[in-house]
C-alpha positions as CSV (number, residue, x, y, z in Angstrom):
1,X,221.1,-20.0,-22.2
2,X,225.0,-21.1,-21.8
3,X,226.1,-18.2,-24.3
4,X,224.4,-15.5,-22.2
5,X,225.9,-13.1,-19.6
6,X,225.9,-13.8,-16.3
7,X,222.8,-13.4,-14.0
8,X,223.1,-10.7,-11.8
9,X,220.8,-10.5,-8.3
10,X,220.0,-7.6,-6.2
11,X,217.9,-7.4,-2.8
12,X,215.0,-5.0,-2.9
13,X,213.4,-2.9,-0.4
14,X,210.4,-4.7,0.6
15,X,208.1,-2.2,2.7
16,X,205.3,-3.9,5.0
17,X,202.1,-4.4,3.0
18,X,200.1,-1.8,5.3
19,X,202.6,0.7,4.5
20,X,202.4,0.1,0.8
21,X,198.7,0.6,0.9
22,X,198.8,4.2,2.8
23,X,201.7,5.2,0.3
24,X,199.9,3.7,-2.7
25,X,196.7,5.2,-2.1
26,X,197.7,8.6,-1.4
27,X,199.6,8.6,-4.7
28,X,196.8,7.2,-6.8
29,X,194.4,9.7,-5.3
30,X,196.6,12.3,-7.3
31,X,195.6,10.5,-10.7
32,X,192.2,8.9,-10.0
33,X,188.8,10.5,-8.6
34,X,188.9,7.2,-6.6
35,X,191.2,5.0,-5.1
36,X,191.4,2.4,-2.4
37,X,194.2,0.1,-1.5
38,X,193.7,-2.6,1.2
39,X,195.6,-5.6,2.1
40,X,193.5,-8.7,1.3
41,X,193.5,-12.4,0.6
42,X,194.5,-12.9,-3.1
43,X,191.5,-14.2,-5.0
44,X,191.5,-17.4,-6.7
45,X,193.2,-17.1,-9.8
46,X,192.4,-20.2,-11.4
47,X,188.8,-18.8,-11.7
48,X,187.2,-16.3,-14.3
49,X,188.5,-14.1,-15.2
50,X,192.2,-14.8,-14.8
51,X,192.0,-18.6,-15.2
52,X,196.1,-18.5,-14.1
53,X,197.4,-22.3,-13.7
54,X,197.6,-21.3,-10.0
55,X,195.8,-19.8,-7.2
56,X,197.6,-17.1,-6.3
57,X,200.6,-14.5,-6.0
58,X,202.4,-15.5,-3.3
59,X,205.7,-17.5,-1.9
60,X,208.9,-15.8,-2.4
61,X,208.3,-13.1,-5.0
62,X,210.9,-11.9,-7.2
63,X,211.3,-10.5,-10.6
64,X,213.3,-10.7,-13.5
65,X,214.6,-8.7,-16.4
66,X,215.7,-11.0,-19.1
67,X,217.2,-9.6,-22.2
68,X,216.1,-6.2,-23.2
69,X,215.2,-3.7,-26.2
70,X,218.6,-3.7,-27.0
71,X,218.1,-7.3,-28.6
72,X,215.1,-6.2,-30.6
73,X,216.0,-2.5,-31.9
74,X,217.9,-0.9,-33.7
75,X,218.4,-4.5,-35.3
76,X,216.8,-7.9,-34.2
77,X,219.4,-10.6,-32.6
78,X,217.1,-13.3,-33.4
79,X,219.4,-15.9,-31.6
80,X,218.6,-14.6,-28.2
81,X,216.3,-17.6,-27.3
82,X,215.2,-18.1,-23.7
83,X,213.1,-21.0,-21.6
84,X,211.0,-20.1,-18.9
85,X,211.6,-23.6,-17.0
86,X,215.7,-22.4,-17.1
87,X,214.3,-19.0,-16.1
88,X,213.1,-20.4,-13.1
89,X,216.2,-21.9,-11.9
90,X,218.1,-18.7,-12.8
91,X,215.8,-16.7,-10.5
92,X,216.2,-19.4,-7.8
93,X,212.8,-20.8,-7.8
94,X,212.5,-24.1,-9.6
95,X,208.8,-24.8,-10.3
96,X,207.8,-21.3,-10.0
97,X,204.6,-19.7,-11.5
98,X,205.8,-16.8,-14.1
99,X,203.9,-13.8,-15.4
100,X,204.5,-10.7,-17.0
101,X,205.3,-9.3,-20.7
102,X,207.6,-10.4,-23.5
103,X,208.0,-11.7,-27.0
104,X,207.6,-14.8,-28.6
105,X,210.4,-17.0,-29.6
106,X,210.6,-16.4,-33.6
107,X,212.3,-19.1,-34.2
108,X,209.5,-21.5,-32.4
109,X,206.5,-19.5,-33.8
110,X,207.8,-18.6,-37.1
111,X,207.2,-14.7,-36.6
112,X,207.5,-11.9,-34.2
113,X,204.5,-11.4,-31.8
114,X,203.6,-10.3,-28.2
115,X,203.6,-12.6,-25.5
116,X,201.4,-12.6,-22.2
117,X,203.3,-15.5,-20.1
118,X,201.5,-17.2,-17.7
119,X,203.5,-20.6,-17.2
120,X,203.5,-23.0,-14.1
121,X,207.1,-23.9,-14.6
122,X,208.4,-27.8,-14.3
123,X,209.2,-29.3,-11.1
124,X,210.3,-32.7,-10.2
125,X,207.5,-35.1,-11.4
126,X,205.2,-32.4,-12.8
127,X,205.5,-31.2,-16.3
128,X,205.3,-27.2,-17.2
129,X,201.5,-26.1,-17.9
130,X,201.8,-23.3,-20.1
131,X,198.7,-21.1,-19.8
132,X,200.2,-18.1,-22.2
133,X,198.6,-16.1,-24.9
134,X,200.4,-14.3,-27.7
135,X,199.2,-11.6,-30.0
136,X,200.4,-11.1,-33.5
137,X,199.0,-9.2,-36.9
138,X,196.5,-11.0,-38.8
139,X,198.0,-10.7,-42.4
140,X,194.3,-11.1,-43.6
141,X,193.1,-7.9,-42.3
142,X,196.0,-6.4,-40.4
143,X,194.2,-6.5,-37.0
144,X,195.3,-8.0,-33.7
145,X,195.1,-11.5,-33.5
146,X,195.0,-13.0,-29.8
147,X,195.8,-16.9,-29.6
148,X,196.4,-19.0,-26.7
149,X,199.7,-20.3,-27.1
150,X,199.4,-23.9,-26.1
151,X,196.7,-24.5,-28.7
152,X,199.2,-23.7,-31.5
153,X,202.6,-24.5,-29.9
154,X,204.4,-26.8,-27.1
155,X,207.2,-25.8,-24.6
156,X,208.1,-22.7,-22.9
157,X,210.6,-20.8,-25.1
158,X,210.7,-17.1,-25.7
159,X,212.5,-14.6,-27.3
160,X,214.7,-11.5,-27.0
161,X,213.3,-9.6,-24.0
162,X,210.5,-10.4,-21.2
163,X,210.0,-8.4,-17.7
164,X,208.7,-11.5,-15.6
165,X,207.2,-11.8,-11.7
166,X,208.0,-15.0,-10.4
167,X,206.4,-16.7,-7.4
168,X,205.3,-20.1,-5.7
169,X,201.8,-19.3,-6.8
170,X,200.4,-19.8,-3.5
171,X,197.5,-18.1,-1.9
172,X,198.1,-15.5,0.8
173,X,197.8,-11.5,1.4
174,X,198.3,-9.2,-1.4
175,X,197.9,-5.7,-1.9
176,X,194.2,-5.3,-3.5
177,X,194.3,-1.7,-5.8
178,X,190.9,-0.4,-7.4
179,X,190.8,3.0,-9.1
180,X,188.1,4.5,-10.9
181,X,187.9,7.6,-13.4
182,X,191.2,8.8,-14.1
183,X,192.2,12.6,-13.7
184,X,195.8,12.5,-14.2
185,X,198.1,11.9,-17.2
186,X,199.7,8.6,-15.8
187,X,198.5,5.1,-16.8
188,X,197.7,2.8,-13.5
189,X,200.8,1.1,-13.9
190,X,202.5,4.7,-14.0
191,X,201.0,6.2,-11.3
192,X,201.8,3.1,-9.0
193,X,205.7,3.4,-10.1
194,X,205.9,6.9,-10.0
195,X,204.3,6.9,-6.3
196,X,206.8,4.5,-5.1
197,X,209.9,6.5,-6.6
198,X,208.6,9.4,-5.0
199,X,208.0,7.8,-1.6
200,X,211.1,5.8,-1.6
201,X,213.9,8.0,-3.5
202,X,217.1,6.3,-2.5
203,X,215.7,2.7,-2.8
204,X,214.3,0.4,-5.3
205,X,210.6,-1.2,-4.7
206,X,209.4,-3.4,-7.4
207,X,205.8,-4.8,-7.7
208,X,204.5,-7.5,-9.9
209,X,201.0,-9.1,-10.5
210,X,197.7,-8.5,-12.3
211,X,194.9,-6.1,-12.9
212,X,191.9,-5.9,-14.7
213,X,190.5,-3.2,-16.6
214,X,186.8,-3.9,-16.0
215,X,185.0,-0.9,-17.4
216,X,186.4,1.2,-20.6
217,X,189.0,1.1,-23.2
218,X,192.7,0.7,-23.3
219,X,195.6,1.7,-25.9
220,X,197.8,-1.2,-27.0
221,X,200.3,-2.0,-29.4
222,X,201.2,-5.3,-31.2
223,X,204.7,-5.8,-33.2
224,X,204.8,-6.5,-36.8
225,X,205.1,-10.3,-37.5
226,X,208.2,-9.1,-39.6
227,X,211.2,-7.7,-37.9
228,X,212.2,-4.2,-39.0
229,X,214.9,-5.0,-42.0
230,X,216.0,-1.0,-41.5
231,X,217.5,0.1,-38.3
232,X,215.2,1.4,-35.4
233,X,217.4,4.4,-33.9
234,X,214.7,6.4,-32.4
235,X,211.6,6.0,-30.3
236,X,209.6,7.7,-33.5
237,X,211.1,5.1,-35.7
238,X,210.0,2.2,-33.1
239,X,206.4,3.9,-32.6
240,X,205.9,4.0,-36.5
241,X,206.9,0.4,-36.9
242,X,204.7,-0.9,-34.2
243,X,200.9,-1.3,-34.6
244,X,198.8,0.5,-32.3
245,X,195.0,-0.5,-31.4
246,X,192.1,0.6,-29.1
247,X,191.0,-2.4,-27.3
248,X,187.7,-2.9,-25.1
249,X,187.3,-4.0,-21.4
250,X,187.3,-6.4,-19.4
251,X,191.3,-6.9,-20.2
252,X,193.4,-8.9,-18.1
253,X,196.6,-7.3,-17.6
254,X,199.9,-8.8,-16.1
255,X,202.6,-6.0,-15.1
256,X,206.2,-5.6,-13.4
257,X,207.3,-2.4,-12.1
258,X,210.1,-1.0,-10.5
259,X,210.3,2.3,-8.9
260,X,213.9,2.7,-10.0
261,X,216.6,1.2,-11.5
262,X,219.2,0.0,-9.1
263,X,222.0,-0.1,-11.8
264,X,221.0,-3.2,-13.9
265,X,219.6,-1.6,-17.0
266,X,216.0,-2.7,-16.3
267,X,212.9,-1.7,-18.1
268,X,211.0,0.1,-15.2
269,X,207.7,-0.9,-16.2
270,X,206.2,-3.4,-18.7
271,X,202.5,-4.3,-18.8
272,X,200.9,-6.6,-21.4
273,X,197.0,-7.9,-21.6
274,X,194.8,-10.5,-22.8
275,X,191.0,-11.2,-22.9
276,X,188.5,-13.5,-23.3
277,X,187.1,-11.7,-26.5
278,X,190.2,-12.0,-28.8
279,X,192.2,-8.5,-28.1
280,X,195.6,-8.1,-26.3
281,X,199.1,-6.9,-26.5
282,X,201.2,-4.3,-24.8
283,X,199.4,-1.8,-22.5
284,X,200.2,1.8,-22.3
285,X,197.2,3.5,-20.8
286,X,193.0,3.3,-20.6
287,X,191.5,5.8,-23.4
288,X,188.4,6.6,-21.3
289,X,189.6,8.3,-18.2
290,X,186.2,9.3,-17.3
291,X,184.7,5.6,-17.3
292,X,187.5,3.3,-16.7
293,X,187.7,0.9,-13.7
294,X,190.8,-1.0,-12.4
295,X,190.9,-3.7,-10.1
296,X,194.5,-5.3,-9.0
297,X,196.4,-7.4,-7.3
298,X,199.9,-7.3,-6.4
299,X,203.1,-8.0,-4.5
300,X,206.2,-6.3,-3.3
301,X,209.5,-8.6,-4.8
302,X,212.1,-9.5,-2.5
303,X,214.8,-9.9,-5.2
304,X,215.4,-8.8,-9.1
305,X,217.5,-11.0,-11.3
306,X,219.0,-9.4,-14.4
307,X,219.4,-12.1,-17.0
308,X,221.4,-11.9,-20.0
309,X,221.7,-8.1,-19.7
310,X,223.1,-6.6,-23.0
311,X,226.5,-5.2,-23.0
312,X,225.4,-2.3,-25.5
313,X,222.5,-0.6,-24.2
314,X,220.2,2.6,-24.9
315,X,216.9,3.7,-24.1
316,X,215.0,3.7,-27.4
317,X,211.6,1.8,-27.1
318,X,211.4,1.3,-23.8
319,X,207.6,2.8,-23.6
């Protein structure tokens, strides 16, 4: 990552967990018929349905925005390649557990695909454990194809862009979010983020974590295997290029959100999902508001790191 722009670091506002629960519950009730936000011990994430390589979301939590959409559109910059082990050092947490939403390294995988990163990065005397998933378009039928990354590839490379939450993967206190029956227009992630933005208008508060869509269906997209040869200059261009699907619960989502961009050209929310029934990709929103049920676990991040921020930027393709 020697050729990349210097990593920038900013401290984030970290409210007490109890205060966050109160704020988020009030906000979620404007978007869901039922919402309950409490402080709990993080469940063991090595168990079903998560099957993460670590037990928890705790220990020096931080987020990072790596690369960005300007390296994908209007035209791809395929030389933009990154590595999770290097990222863990850039965010000053070597050996971190990292989850979030990103893209595969097309150089390694031989095509373009969505990535659902779940990586326990290497530490002294311990190799990395890559439990990530990837979703691509199956050329046989044009449908989504989800695969366990390590079944086909080794290493911890990724490409172009990622929004990641990093921590020590330890047990501890987290925020549990339960929400049922969506009455508003916002996704769960959008409702959380906009609630924080409204309550802390002059501060940046970030959350990272995981949530399960327990009941209902969701709208996702998967990027095509081939990058666009024609420039994608508008959101409409990007949406026409992407492949959209409706997928079924249960879905395990991994999310990074920040209430407001503190001037680092951040993607303010990004969520990918995977499942144990072969469906996964970039999550937008549930498509069954009357029956949807969410259960999530989050923590506020202490710092944000901007890795390889694009010098030329734009706002296209950030949904």
